[in-house]
N, C-alpha and C positions, 0 to 999 in steps of 0.2 A: 622969271626963272622957271624952268622944267624940272619937276620932280620925276625921277625914274625908278620905278620899283622894279627890281631885277636881280638877276642871279647869272653867273658866268656859265650860260648855256648857248648854243647856237641863236636860239630866237633872242636871247637878250642882247648878244653881241651885235645882232643887226642895228638894234636901237642905238647902242653904244657908239658903233662906227658912225652912222648917220649922223649923230649929234656932233661928233668930231668932225666930220668932213664939212659939216654946215657952221660949225664953229659957234654953236648956240650954247650959252650958259645953261648948265644942268647940275641937279643935285642927285646923287645916288641914294636910294633907299633900299638896303639890301633885304631881300626876301629869302631867305634859308629854305629852300624846298625840301631838303632832306630833313629838316626839323619841324616841318609842318607849318611854318610861318606863313605860307599861302592861305591857311584856313582862318587867320585872324580876321576879326570884324573890320578892321580898318582897311585891309586889303580887299575882302569882299565887297566893301563899299565902293571900291573902284572898278573891280572885275568880278562879276557874280561866277565867272567860270574858273576862278581860283587858278589861273595860269599867268607866269610872267612872260613877257614884261606888261607893264602898263604906265601909263604917264598922267600927270595933272601939269597942264600948262596955265600958269596963273596970268600969262600975257596973251592969251589966244583971243582972235577977233570976236567980240561980242561978250567977252568975260571968261572966267576960269573955264577950263575944259579937261574931262578926264576920258582917256581912250584905253582900251585894252585891244588885243591882237595885234601882233607886230606888223602885219602888212598894212592895216589901216593906220598905224601910227607912222610908218615910212611914208605913206601917201600924205598923211597930214603934214609931217614935216617938209616934204618936198613942196607942197602947195603953199605953205606958209612963208617959205623962203623964195619960192621960184626957182629952185635949184634941183638937181639930181633927177629931173623928170621932164622929157621935152615938152614943149607948150603945143606944137602942131598936131591936130587930131591924130593922124596916121600914126606919127612918131610916139604920141603918147600912149595909144592902145597898143602898139608894140611892146613899149615898156611894162604897161599893165599886165599884157598877156604873160610875160616872162616871170613877172612878180607872182601872178596867180599859179604858173608852173611851179614855182618853189613852194608856194603855200599849199597847194593841193596835191603836189606830187612829191619833190625831193625832201621836204620836211617830214611829212607823214610816213613815207615809205623808208627813209633812212632811219627814223625813230623806231619803227617797228623792227627792222633789222637788229638795231641795238638792243631792244628789249629781248628778243627771242634768242639772238646769238651771245649776249653779253649778260644780261640781268636775268633772265626766267631761270628759274630753279630746275625745272624739267625742260631739257633740251629736245624740242620737237623737230626731227628731221624735215618734215613737210614745211613747217613755218620758216626756218632756218633756209631751205633752199628756195623757198618762193621769194622772200625778202632779199636774198643775196642776188637772184637773177634780176629783181626789180632795181636794186640799187646799180647793178651793172648796165641795165637798160637805161636808165636815167643819165647815167654818165655818157652813154653812147648818143642819146639826145644832145646833150651839152655839147660833146665833141663835133657833132654834125653841125650845130649852129655856130660854134665858135671857129669852125673851119671856114666860114662865110663872113663873119664879123668880128671886130676887134673886142667889143663889148656884147653882152647878152642881147640888148636891144637895138644894137647897131654901131654907129661910131662913137657914141657918147656914153661914157660911165653913168650908171644910174642906179636908182634904188633897187632895180632887179638884180644887179651884180652885188649889191651890198646885202640883199636877202639871202641869196645862194651862197655866198662864199663862205660865211661861218659853217655851212654844211658839208662843204668840200674840204675844209681845213682837216688835218690829222685823219687822212684817208686810211691809214693802218687800222683805224678802229672799225673800219667796214671791210677790212682785207681787201683794199683797192691799191694798186700800183698806179699812180698818175701818170708814170711814164708810158703806160698803154694808151693814155688819152693825151697826146702831146699838145693839142689846143687848149683843152682844159688846164693843163699843167702851165702853159704860157699865160693863160689868163690868171689862173689862181696866184702864180708867182708875181704878176703886175700888181695885183690887189695887195698881196700880202707886204709888198715893199712900200705902199704908201704910208707916209708918218701917221694919217690920221686912223688908218686901220691899226697899225701898231699900237696907237694910244687906246683904239677902242677894245682891241681884244685884252688889253691889260687891265681894263676895268674890273675889278673884284676878282682878279686872277689869283689873288693869295687864298681865296676861298674855293678854289678848284677842288673837286674831290680827288684824293690821291689814295690809290688802293682799291680793295673791295668794298662794295655797298655794305654797311652794318645791317644786321636783322632789323634795328629800329628804323634805319632809313627805308630799307625795303618795305616794311609795313606801312610807313607813311606814304611812299611813292606808289605802290602797287596793291596794297592790302586793302582792308575794309574802309579805313579811315579816307581813302581817295573817293570812295563812292557813297559816302554817307550823305543823306539828306541834309541840306542847309536852306 
């Protein structure tokens, strides 16, 4: 059984979707990041970076294995099952390069946009403009790739698609109209319609924040507690 320590965020949804696609049995351990549960000792024992998601696989080759970082988890699950990642060297590296594109570009840049545009108390025009432009640029990169290929890494649906999709969902949160990126929209809609994806994004959906962040949540997420030595 795989334990998934998670919360309904794009990074959490990546792993939920992969587990559903791979039909692996798993148990969800909710980690309420707005309430500070990511700082509890039992979670820090799995991930010293106190970020979701993390997994513990009791059935890992060689014995129980704990992993943090969503990209590493996706690679592990793909290699454990022999699915969702090509095995030929060139195709495998194409898949990994698009996974790294998400990990190093899409996730961090979209996250920075979300912080400065939606959560920061002081609205800094320079920061908002910078990340607005970067979000649009990354959509253009995806559009160019998906004009040439059905899926991000080629002809096969893979962990690169699973990693990127949750960040493209809900484009209105980033002031993006997917109609301006028709190949991204085609790709997004194809993934959203997959039954395993529908199940994956439903995991912990009842805990999705509704409305504005409370002062207590803001302190936990962005205040001194976030940066305290542990």
